[in-house]
Every structure is written in C-alpha cells, then in structure tokens.
C-alpha positions in Angstrom: 5.1 -12.3 0.0 6.2 -14.4 -3.0 4.0 -13.4 -5.9 0.6 -11.7 -6.3 -1.6 -12.7 -3.3 -5.2 -13.1 -4.4 -6.4 -13.0 -0.8 -5.1 -9.5 -0.2 -4.6 -8.0 -3.6 -7.0 -7.3 -6.5 -6.4 -5.8 -10.0 -8.8 -3.8 -12.1 -9.0 -2.0 -15.5 -9.3 1.8 -15.5 -11.8 3.5 -17.9 -9.9 5.0 -20.8 -6.9 2.7 -20.4 -4.5 1.6 -17.8 -4.7 -0.8 -14.9 -4.9 -0.6 -11.2 -4.2 -2.7 -8.2 -5.6 -2.4 -4.6 -5.2 -4.4 -1.5 -3.7 -4.8 1.9 -0.2 -4.7 3.3 0.5 -6.4 6.7 3.7 -5.3 8.3 5.1 -7.7 10.9 5.7 -6.3 14.4 8.5 -3.9 14.4 9.1 -4.0 10.7 9.0 -0.8 8.6 9.2 -2.1 5.0 7.7 -4.9 3.0 8.0 -6.2 -0.6 4.7 -5.7 -2.4 4.2 -7.9 -5.5 2.8 -6.0 -8.5 1.9 -6.9 -12.1 2.3 -3.2 -13.2 5.3 -2.2 -15.2 4.8 1.6 -14.6 3.0 3.3 -11.8 1.7 6.9 -11.9 -0.5 7.0 -8.8 -0.3 5.6 -5.3 -2.4 6.1 -2.2 -2.6 4.4 1.2 -4.2 4.7 4.6 -4.0 2.7 7.8 -6.6 0.1 8.7 -7.9 1.8 11.8 -11.4 1.7 13.1 -12.4 5.3 13.4 -15.9 4.6 14.6 -16.7 7.1 17.4 -13.2 8.6 17.2 -11.7 11.7 15.6 -8.5 10.1 14.2 -6.8 12.1 11.4 -5.8 9.5 8.8 -4.2 12.2 6.7 -1.5 13.1 9.3 2.1 12.6 8.2 2.8 10.0 10.8 0.0 7.7 9.4 1.4 7.3 5.9 3.0 4.4 4.0 5.4 5.5 1.2 6.8 3.9 -1.9 9.2 4.7 -4.7 7.0 4.2 -7.7 9.9 4.3 -10.1 11.6 1.3 -8.6 9.9 -1.9 -9.6 12.3 -4.8 -9.2 11.5 -8.4 -10.1 7.8 -7.7 -9.9 8.0 -6.1 -6.5 7.9 -2.6 -5.1 9.1 -1.8 -1.6 6.6 0.0 0.7 7.7 1.6 3.9 5.6 2.3 7.0 6.6 5.9 7.7 5.6 6.4 11.3 7.3 6.9 14.6 4.3 5.8 16.6 3.6 2.3 17.7 -0.1 2.8 18.4 -1.0 3.0 14.7 -2.1 0.0 12.7 0.5 -2.3 11.2 -2.0 -3.0 8.4 -2.5 -0.5 5.5 -4.8 -0.5 2.5 -3.4 0.8 -0.8 -4.2 1.6 -4.4 -1.8 1.7 -7.4 -2.6 3.0 -10.8 -0.5 2.5 -13.9 0.0 0.1 -16.8 
C-alpha cells in the first residue's frame, strides 16, 4: 500500500474539530501485519472489526481473537502498522477500521 488508497480509504471532518479516516485493510494470506497509509499526524481513537457476514449466525465480533491492533503513537512516513491479532484462521483477513485525530 503505497499512499492513501481512495478505493479502500476515506477521510472526513469531525464536528467541533479534528479529522477522521475510515476504510478497509486486506491482509494477504498468512500475514499478520500491514502498513496502513494515513494523513493524520496524531491519532486519539481507533476501532476495527472483521469483515464477516453475520447474517443468520451468532458470531461475536467483540471477542479478543477477532481484533486488529495498532500503536497509535507510531506514525512513520505517513503509515501506521496494523496487526491482525488472532490465532484462528477461520476469521476474515479483511477488517474495517476507523481512525480519529488531527
């Protein structure tokens, strides 16, 4: 991912100040981390969830093994490193995320 990808990432302005970004991270098979381009200089909020179809199922997306993590204090060359934090291979390799900052 070299640069902000307009097909998978979108930015927005927050009411009262600040900016946000949201989008999709696609991990390749077997990978656990990816460089996520960002235009933000400081991040104060991050959330993510796997891109799973829960129609007719009782999947718990809040379980610890479904998460994607990030060190919001480490923005290097316009990228942050996101990590797929799961030991299960039956969970989606695609995650949706939201960042808030300025």
